[in-house]
N, C-alpha and C positions, 0 to 999 in steps of 0.2 A: 399966231395964227388965229383968224377970227373964227367964230363958231359957223358962219355961213360959208367960209372957204373949207373948214374941215368937212362940213356937210356935203359941199360940192365934190371934194375929193372922193368921198365915199359913194356918192351917187355915181361917180364916173367908174367905179368898180362894176357896175351893172353893164357897162357898155361892151366890154369884149364878149362877153358871152351872147348878149343881143346881137351884136354885130354878126358874130359866127353863125348863130341861128339863121339869121336873116340871109347871109351869104350862101347858106346851104339851100335856099330856095331860090337862088338866082339873082338876089338883089346886089346893086352896088350901094355900100352903106358908109355914111359919113356922119361924124359927130359935130354938135355945136354949129349948125347951119343956121345962120340968122338967129332967131329966137327960139328955134327948135333945138332939144337936145340931141334928138337922133333923126335923120331922114335916110330913107331907103328907096331906091328907084330901080325900076326895070322898065326896060323899052316898051313904049305904046302904053303904059299904064300910070294911073295918078300915083304921086308919091306917098309912101307910108311914113307917118310921122310918130315918133315915140318920145313921151315925157317921162323923165326918170325922177324918182322921189325914194326917200328911206321908208315912206310908209304913206298910206292914204291920208289925205287931207283936203280941206276945201280949196286951198291953193293949187293942189295937183289938178282937181277938177276944173277949176277956173282955167289953168293953162291949157288943159286938154280941149275945153270948150273953144278958147280963143284959137287954137290950131285948127279947128274946123273951118275956119275962113280960108285956109289954103289947101286943105284936102278933107276928103271924107273919111280917109283911112287913118285914123288917130288912135293910138294905144297910150294907156298909162301902164307903166312898170315899176314895181316895187320888189324888194326882197321877200322871199318866202320865208316865213318864221314858223318853227314848230308849235304845236299846242292848239287847243280847242279856242282861246281867244282869238287868235289870228284867223283861225277858219272860220269863225262866225263873221269876223270882220270882213273876211274876203268875200264870204257869200252876200252880204249886205252891200258891199261897196260894187260888186259885179252887177247886181240888180240895178243900183243907181246909174253905173256906166252904161249899162245897155238902155236905160231909159232915155238918156241924152245921146245915144248914138256913138258912144266911145267903146274902144276895146280895152282888155286887161290882159297883161301877162305879168307872171312873176318869175324871179330868178333864184334858184337855190344857192345860196353862198358858198356852200362847201364844195360843190362841184361845177357850179355854173349852168345846171339843168334848167332850160326854159320851158315854161308851161303857158300856153294861150288859153285863158279861161273864158274869154268872150271876144269876138271879133265885131268890128264896128258895122253899124247898119241900122235902119229903121227898126224900132222896137214897138211891138204890140203885146202888152200883157195879156197873158191868159187868165180869163176869168174863171173863178171857181164857184160853181153853182152851189156847193157844199157850204162854203165859207159864207157866201151871201146869205143862204138860208139861216145859217147859225147867228149871223149878224142881226137879221130880222127878227128871229125867236128872241134874242137877247134884248131887242128894242121893244117888243111886245110886252116882255115880261117885266121891264122895268116900269114902275109906277111912277108918274109925275117926272120931274127932272131934277133928282136929288144932286146930281154932281154938278150942275150948273156950268158945264163946259169944262170941267176940272175935278180935282179931287176935293172931297170934303174936309173938314178939319181932322177927321179920322181915317182918312184914306178913300179911294173909290167904293162907292156903293153900287153893288151889282144887283140884279134881279134875285139872284139866290139869297143873298144877305136881306134884301127887303122881305122876302118869304119867311125867312128864319125869324125876323123881327115880328112879323104878324104872329107867328106861332109862339114866341115869347110872350108877346103882349096878352094872348088869349090865356096862356098858363098863368101868368101874374094875376090876372083876375079870377080865373076858375079854378086855379089849383091844378094838381096833376089830372091828366085828362087822357083819354083813349085818342090814338092818331086820327082814327075816322071821325071822331068828333071835331078835332081840331081843323081837319080837312074841311069839314062841311061848314063849320060856324066862322072860321077865320078866312074861308075861302082861299085855302093854299091847297091845290091838287096834290102836291108832293109833300105834304106835311110829316107823315109817317117816315118817309125815307130821309128827310132833312133832320128830324129830330134822332132818327137811329143812327145817321152817320155823324152827327154831332161835330161838325167841322170847327165850330167856334168855342166848344166847351160850354155851351149853354143849356144843354139839356141832359137829365139823367133818367135812365128807366127805372121806374119803380114797381112795376109789374109787367106782365106779359102785354105789350101793346099799349102800355100806359107810360106817359112821360111826364116829369116834372121840370121845374125851372131851378137851375143852380145859381149860385151867388154871382158866377160870371155872366150868367144870362141875365140877371138884373141890372149888372154893371152895363151891359151891352144896350139894355133898353135905355138906361140914363144917357149912354153915349150916342146912340143912333136912333132913338125914339123919334126925332123929328124928320126922320127921312124914310120911314117905312112905307110911306104910300098910302097910309090910311085916310 
């Protein structure tokens, strides 16, 4: 038996619980109707089309989009799996399905329990003023364009890392210094907090309010010195 046939047989295991679920809502349900895996009809209503797969995939989304040519009520159905990885994937795929007008349902293999996570329909993403403000703050904080549309050879450069680099550069030139002095001279408003938090292992506290540069900090300057925005 080929892999495709085996997969098809496993996909058909989703059909009985989905059929029972839809019949409970008054639909007449039939499988393998034309190109559609499942079609459900109620008098005077457009048909409901369900595409079955063993997991989310680009192919499944393509099939769902194609079925929108015959009905606005199209669902993607996959088995529900335990664990956080599936929960995260489900959340992301539900967002994508909503964006393109598709519904999503899952079937729990052990007992056939069906859950509808999204119904088909027009989608208008809800804007987050908080996230938009955070994005603009990150944009303003980043000096220049160090990532050039992607990661540098050492990874993504953030505004926070650029500020840490400016602090490190100041300490490399002037030696251990007070946070207030680094703040003023290096023009890093959060200099003291950055050096105290020491997320990169670049700084060491040598006295109260006074910070010096570690060997890791010197290496950080060598690695990232060309992207500090100076």
